[in-house]
C-alpha positions, 0 to 999 in steps of 0.5 A, a space after each residue: 500500500 505504501 509503495 502504491 501511494 508513493 507511485 501515485 505521488 511520483 506520477 502526480 509530481 511528474 505530470 505536474 512538472 510536465 505541465 509546468 514545463 509546457 506552460 513555460 515553453 509556450 510562454 517563451 514562444 509566445 513572447 518570442 513571436 510577438 517580439 519577432 513580429 514587432 522587430 521585423 515588421 513582417 519583412 521577409 514574411 516574419 508573421 508566417 512564424 506566428 501561424 505555427 503558434 497554435 500548432 504547438 500550444 494546443 497539443 502541449 497545453 490541451 484544448 482549453 488551456 491552449 485556446 486561452 493562451 491563443 486568445 491572449 496571444 491574438 488579442 495582443 498580436 492582432 492590434 499590433 499587426 493592425 497598427 502596422 498597416 501602411 508601415 510594415 513590409 516597406 509600406 506594402 502591409 495593407 488592410 487586405 493583408 491584415 484580413 488575410 493574416 487574420 483569416 489564416 490565423 483563425 483557420 490554423 487555430 481551427 485545424 489545430 483544435 479539430 486535430 486535437 479533438 479528433 486525436 483525444 476522441 480516438 484515444 478515448 475510444 481506444 481506451 473504452 474498447 480496451 476496457 470493454 475487451 478486458 471486462 469481456 475477457 474477465 467474464 469469459 475467464 470466470 465462466 470457464 471456471 464457474 459451475 453454471 447452476 450453482 455459481 461455485 467453481 467447477 471441477 476444472 478450477 478445483 483440479 488446478 487449485 489442488 495441483 498448486 496446493 499439492 506442490 506447496 505441500 511437497 515443497 514447504 510441508 504445509 497442511 492440506 485437507 479436503 472435505 467431500 459433501 453430498 446430499 442424501 436421497 437427492 434422486 428421490 427429490 428429483 423424481 418426486 418434485 422434478 429437476 427444477 426443484 432439484 436444481 433450486 435445492 442444489 443452489 440453496 445447498 451450495 450457498 449454505 456450504 459456502 457460508 460454512 467455510 472460510 474465504 480462503 477455502 476453495 469450494 467446487 461442485 464435483 458433480 451432481 449433488 456432490 461438492 468438494 472443499 479444498 482447505 489450504 493450511 488446515 490441520 486434520 483436526 480443524 478440518 474435522 470441525 469444519 466438516 461437522 459444522 457443514 454436516 449440521 447445516 
């Protein structure tokens, strides 16, 4: 638990540092482009570099923060560009040039925002599909080791667990016990009341047994009206107590 907390704290710290680094980097680019535009006065197409600003800011800061910084950037940039009409680019910078620059800037912002939104939506769709696939696989795995009627583990799962626990006994000398439980005269119940009632009896009986053992024990349906419980780390005396408890249910 302590290691997990440290990992979450470290991941949060790294994420915060990355966010701060992105903010610092885009702020420096923000300042550089404005100073460059003022100094060059659009000579040799200096304003072209400002069109790259949204392409960097939105992917780095995200849609919301990126749009906020872009709005601030153009609130400063557009008045400066407007005041350069008739003076910038050796007097060739006109109102038409200003409008073209404005339209081009808004177009780039829209493209950058649309691309980021599409990328984020695609990423979320991939994550959603992976989560659904994982859930489906877990469901299939559970069905493969579960008895369809009682919901207990099936014989296949029991065999696997028994093999593992037997290896522990052989390696570490630990104790292991088994308890076999069945219902007396169950065939008579089926013949007299029908299989549907018989199935209900099996379901209720399996839940009673489940309540009578520990959470660390493995309870499986062996077949028909027979059930088997695997009791790891359990002595014969303790297993006898549990068996008597089940018999008295």
